[in-house]
C-alpha positions as CSV (number, residue, x, y, z in Angstrom):
1,M,-165.9,119.1,-39.7
2,H,-166.9,118.4,-43.3
3,K,-164.1,115.8,-43.8
4,E,-165.3,114.0,-40.7
5,G,-168.8,113.9,-42.3
6,K,-170.5,116.3,-39.8
7,T,-172.9,118.9,-40.8
8,P,-172.1,122.4,-39.5
9,S,-174.5,123.9,-37.1
10,V,-174.7,127.1,-35.3
11,G,-173.7,125.7,-31.9
12,I,-170.8,123.7,-33.4
13,L,-169.5,126.7,-35.2
14,R,-169.7,128.9,-32.3
15,A,-168.1,126.4,-29.9
16,K,-165.2,125.6,-32.3
17,A,-164.4,129.1,-33.5
18,P,-161.2,130.7,-32.2
19,F,-163.0,134.0,-31.7
20,K,-166.5,135.1,-30.7
21,V,-169.1,134.5,-33.3
22,S,-172.6,135.8,-33.2
23,V,-175.6,133.6,-34.2
24,T,-176.3,135.7,-37.2
25,E,-172.7,135.3,-38.3
26,A,-172.9,131.6,-37.8
27,I,-176.0,131.3,-39.7
28,E,-174.6,133.3,-42.6
29,A,-171.5,131.0,-42.7
30,I,-173.6,127.9,-42.9
31,K,-175.6,129.4,-45.7
32,R,-172.5,130.1,-47.7
33,F,-171.2,126.5,-46.9
34,N,-174.3,125.0,-48.1
35,A,-174.4,127.0,-51.2
36,H,-170.8,126.0,-52.2
37,K,-170.8,122.6,-50.4
38,P,-167.5,120.8,-51.3
39,K,-167.7,117.1,-52.3
40,L,-166.3,114.9,-49.6
41,E,-163.2,113.2,-50.9
42,V,-163.1,109.5,-50.0
43,S,-159.9,107.6,-50.6
44,N,-160.0,104.2,-52.4
45,D,-159.3,102.2,-49.2
46,E,-162.2,104.0,-47.4
47,N,-164.4,103.4,-50.4
48,V,-163.7,99.8,-50.6
49,A,-164.2,99.4,-46.8
50,Q,-167.7,101.2,-47.2
51,H,-168.8,98.7,-50.0
52,N,-167.3,95.6,-48.4
53,P,-167.2,96.1,-44.6
54,V,-166.9,92.4,-43.9
55,A,-163.8,90.4,-45.0
56,T,-164.6,87.5,-47.4
57,T,-161.9,85.0,-45.8
58,D,-163.4,82.4,-43.6
59,E,-160.3,81.3,-42.0
60,P,-160.7,80.2,-38.4
61,G,-157.8,82.1,-37.0
62,N,-158.8,85.3,-38.9
63,L,-162.3,85.1,-37.7
64,H,-161.3,84.3,-34.1
65,A,-159.1,87.4,-34.1
66,R,-161.9,89.5,-35.5
67,V,-164.3,88.3,-33.0
68,E,-161.8,89.0,-30.1
69,T,-161.1,92.6,-31.5
70,L,-165.0,93.2,-31.8
71,E,-165.5,92.0,-28.2
72,K,-162.9,94.3,-26.9
73,E,-164.5,97.3,-28.7
74,V,-167.9,96.4,-27.4
75,A,-166.6,96.3,-23.9
76,E,-164.9,99.7,-24.3
77,L,-168.1,101.1,-25.7
78,K,-170.1,99.7,-22.8
79,R,-167.8,101.3,-20.3
80,A,-167.8,104.6,-22.1
81,L,-171.6,104.5,-22.2
82,H,-171.8,103.6,-18.5
83,K,-169.6,106.6,-17.7
84,I,-171.8,108.9,-19.7
85,I,-175.0,107.6,-18.1
86,N,-173.5,107.9,-14.6
87,A,-172.3,111.4,-15.3
88,Q,-175.8,112.6,-16.0
């Protein structure tokens, strides 16, 4: 969870544990985690992407391909959101 950037919570720990965990055990585990919180290791590629999320090339073909990819991703996100809304 930590590598994914998620902060552990009682509910998440209890849900993901391969065995039954009480609320007090989960709270103690979170306290130990926070006391010795490991630093999140970020690879150089991810670090560069975080600081420079937009490519600097303005080639029409490259921009066109990026726009198409983004449009597909937005459409997929809309479908997923629509499923979630309709499920509730």
